[in-house]
N, C-alpha and C positions, 0 to 999 in steps of 0.2 A: 760634335761635342752637345747636345745641348747643359744648359749652368737649371740647375735645378733653381724654385724661387729660394730657397738658404739658401744660396750660397750669391743673391744675390747684394745683401753687401757688407759686405765684406770682399767678393769678392771689386767695387763698386770705388769704395769707401777708399783713399790716397789721405793720406795721414801729412799733417803738418807739421811745415815745418819747424817748429817750437819744441814735439814731442816725442819725448820716451832722453832728452839729452840732458846731460849735466849741467850746472851751473858755469859750469870752465862752457860751456861749447855755447850755450845760449849767451854768455859775457865775447865769445867770441863775434858771436849774426852783426852785436849791439855796433861790430868796428867794421861793418861788412858798406860798401856800398850802395846797392841796394836802399836806400830807405823800404822796400819794401822785410830783408830780411833786418832791416833794424827792427821794422817796426815788434815784428814777429819775435823778436830773441826779448824785449819790452812783457813783452805779452806774456815770451814765458815766461817771464823773473818772477812778472805778480803772484803766480799762483804757485808759487818757489815761498814767499814767502821770509818774512830776516833773514834767510840762510842766503837770500841771492846778495847780501849786504855787500862781498865782496866786489859787487861792480854796481858799487854806487858812485862811485866818481866819470863813471858812463853817462849812466842814465843823466846823472848830474850832466854833465856834457850835452847827452843830445834835449833835453827842454828849449834849447834853443836851435832846432835842427827846423829847417823852411820845411818839414811836411807835416803835419798836423796831425795824424796820426800815432808818427812818431811821439811826436813829445805830452800824447795822448797820452799812448801806452807808457812810458819811458812816467808818466806825471803818476799814470796806475801803482807802476811798482817800485818805486820813492815810495809810496803810501805805503804797500800791503809787508816794504821791510819796517814799519812803525817809528815809534820813537830810537830805535838803533839807524835811524840814516838824516838825525836832524841836525848833521852835516849841509846835507839840503836845503835846508828849511827855504836860507839865503833866494837860491834863485828860483828855490815855489812858487815863497813868493813875486818875483819881479813876471813869473809865468802868468800870477792873476794879469797880467795889465795885457793878455793872449790877443788878437783880432776872434779870432776861433771863440765863442759860449765851450764845445767840448772842452776844449783847453786848459782852459783860468774851470771850470766845473769840478774837473777829472783833479785843478793841482789845490783844487778848495781843498778837496777830499781827502786829499793828499797832508796833508798837515793838518784836519781832526783825524785823524788813522796815528799822525808819530804825539802829536795830542798835546803834552803842556810845554816839551823844547820846541813847541814851531809856536811860546810867549809874541814872538819880537812880530808874526805875520799878526797882531790879532787888531792896530789901523788902518793894515790892506785890508781886512776879510773885515770890516764894518763896514768899508764904502764897497765891500759890495753886495751886501743887503739893499744894494740900489739901479744894484749891476740892474740892465737892460735884460736880461736876462732871467726868469719867472724857475727854472731846475739850480740855477746856478747864485740864485739871493736863500734861494730855499737851502743846499749845500754850504753858505756862507755860513746862513743862522747853526744851521746848524755843528758844522765847526768851531764856530762861537765857543757854542754851546761844552762841546768835548775837551778843548781846549779849557778852558774855564773850566771846569768841575772836576776836573783832574788835578788842577794846578793841588803842586806843596806846600 
């Protein structure tokens, strides 16, 4: 049997491990022993936004993972939860010192997305405006602006 051109994209496409999963299932992925599965679970939760709040403790814990992509995706998911992720501000503030610029950048963005509840992170974010990486510096300035402009 010869595959028609119209069938190729569907036949060759594989689903990502996070696709079609509930928040609970994605949260269980965060506890998997495989960092690739953890990273996929965190990424999937980042697409959910504030509804991922139940995974907040596990995402916060993953900020300490030895895997760079896991830390990065955990920070991204926390940021997409938004102000509801205020409990993660201390852990995200610690993550601003990560050795990987991609993780520092994502933690910075997350704090900006959390907004005024991240006010305690302002001194650390101000230090990042002089970071060695230009993208981290840029995001630090933006995060400070978001946190301060939304202050009540």
